[in-house]
N, C-alpha and C positions, 0 to 999 in steps of 0.2 A: 416348717410346713408350708409346703409353698399356697402360695395366694392365689391361684389354681383353682385349689382343691374346693369340691362343692360342699357346705356347711349342710351337714343332717339335717332334715328333715322333722321340723320342728312340729307335735300335734294336738293342741291347746283343747280341742274339743270336749274331754273329759272337764275340761276344767268350765264349761259354757254348756248353758242349756241353750239348743238352737233351736229354733224354728223350723218346721217342715212345711209351714202353710203353703201349699203350689198355688192361694188365691194371690199368694203376694204378685206384686206385676216389676217387671222391669220398663224403665221407663229410656227412651231414646228419643235422642238429640242433640243437637250442638253445645259442645262443652268450648269453654275460653280460659284463658287464663288471668288475673291482674297485674298489671302495669304496676313498674317501680313504684311512683307517686303514690302509693298507698301505701306505703311502709311505716307503717308507726301510725297511722289514723288509726280510730275506734270501728269496729265492726258494727253490726248492727244489735248482738249481742254484749256490747260493752266491753268487750277482749279491745287490746293492742294487736291489729293486724300487723302476722308477720310472714313475707311469702318465703323463707324456711321451716316452716311448718307445714304440717297438711292436712289444712284446713278448705273449706269452700261457703261458696253462694248459693244459696237456692232459695224459691221466690218465695217458698209455703212448709216446706219441712220443717219440723219441729227442731231450737236448738239443739245442741250434743247429739243429734240424730246420725249413726256409722251409715255410709252409704260405699258400697263398694263399684269404682269407675273403672268400666270396662274399653280398652279399647279394641274395636273387633279386626285393625288394620293390620295389630300383629300380637293380639291378646294379650298386651302389658296390663293389669290390674293395680289399680293401689287402695287405698280404704282409707276416706276421710271423713271427718268431723265438720257437720254444720254449724257456724259463729255467724254467719251473715247474710243480707237479705239480695238479690241477684239473680242471676243477670237481669239489665231492663230494655237487653238491646234484642228485639225482637227476631226469634227462631232457635237464640241461644237458653240452654236450660238448666247450665250449673256454670257458676265459675271458679275458677282451681287456683291454688298459690301454684308459685312458681317450681318449689320443688315438685307437689303432686303430678303438675305436668311432666316436668320430667320424667317423673317415671315411668310415663304411660307413653310419652314421645312426643306428646302434645306441644311441646315449646317449639322444636323443628316444626312443627304445621299450622300453630297461630291458635287455630280451632279444628274441630273433627268432630265426625258425627261420634258419640258413643253412648254406652249401655249403664242404665243405674242401677241399683239393686239398694234397694233399703232393705238394712238391718235391723228389722221391726221391733224382734223380740228376743235381742241378745242380751240374756242374762245372767249378770256373775252371782254366783252363792256366796250364800253370807260365809261360810267355812272359807274357801278359799280366799274373798276377801279380807278376810282377818289376815289370812298367812301372806300373802305378800303385803301386809301392810304391817304384817311383826317379824318381815327375815332384810335384812341389808341386801344378798344376792341372791337369787332364783333363777330356774329355768321357768317356762312356760307352764307348766302343770305347778309351781310354786313349792317345788323342788331344794330345797336350799343349796345355791352353790358357791362359788369363789373363783377369786381372777388369778389366771395364769400366762407367765411373758407378758409381751405387749398386749395393750387393750385399746379399743377404741371404741370413745362415743360418737353413738351417731344422731340421737334426736330425742328428748326428753316432750312429758305431758303428765297433767293431772288426773288423767282419763287412763283410768286401767285397761277397760275393754278396748279401748282404743290403741292403746298399746300390747296388749297382745295379739290383735291381730297384725297387728305392724312386726310384731317378732314371729307370728308362726310364718310372716309369706317372706323371711327373709333367705329362706331359702334355694331364691329362684335367683338370688345374686351374684351363686358361683362364685362366695368370698370362702376361703378359708376360716378355720375357727367357731368359739362356742356362743350360742348368743343365749345370753347372760339379761335380767333387768333388775337393775338396781332401783333401788327404795331409798331417796331418801326425804327425813320429812313429810309433804304429799305431792313431792313430787316422783316419778318411776322415767329412769333412764335406758333406754335400750344400747346394749353395749354390745363388743364382737371381740371375744378373751381368747386368750392362747396361743400367738403370732410368738415362735420362739426366736425369728430375727425379726430387728424392725424395720429392715429394706421391706420386708413381705407385708407388717402393721402398715405402712407407706405406701405401698403397691396398693395394698386394699383402700385405706383411705381412700385416694385419690379416683379409684374404680367406683366409691359409693359417694362420694361429689359429685362424680358424674351420672349417676343413676338417681339423683335429686336430693341427696341424704349431705346439703350443701356446708353443713356447720362439723360435720363427723372430724374429731382431733383425735389424737392420742392422750389417751385417761392419764391422769394426776394426782 
């Protein structure tokens, strides 16, 4: 399987109840990213900060809110979870982890104007939540899946809603393979499986790392 093939788009919209409220505002302002010195410190909600995660700081959005960050210069987007307060520099509206900044090309610019779309009412149905917590491997719709060939582990979280957004966005990465979500206890892992050659998996791993999935590794 060529590492240049595109992941088939995953449509998880039936799995979620998405608000179509047109009154929801899209905020615009300057975004920046965390310095390495914050690695391992506590965030405002008590979590340990991880620059390889896809989280962000905002002054007043509720903790665990999911927001989509859009870089208008290159049209790249990333969904992040709010777990910290800030930024405190005048003119900035959100601070991103290095992984999130890398995903939208912000790591090159240092700071840039972005749009912030608050995903206010994305609700996971109880039935689907139960499905994902009862199977080991699943696609975005909760259908049971299995691994084949070489598999890459990209990222993990305990927030299933965030995982579904990230998995659905993977069709933008131009990688080969099938996107699978693995459940281990209370954590969900984002996987890409189906590489027939190890070199294809290694090539895809390097590309994914360059796009913000810094801790991508071969599944063991």
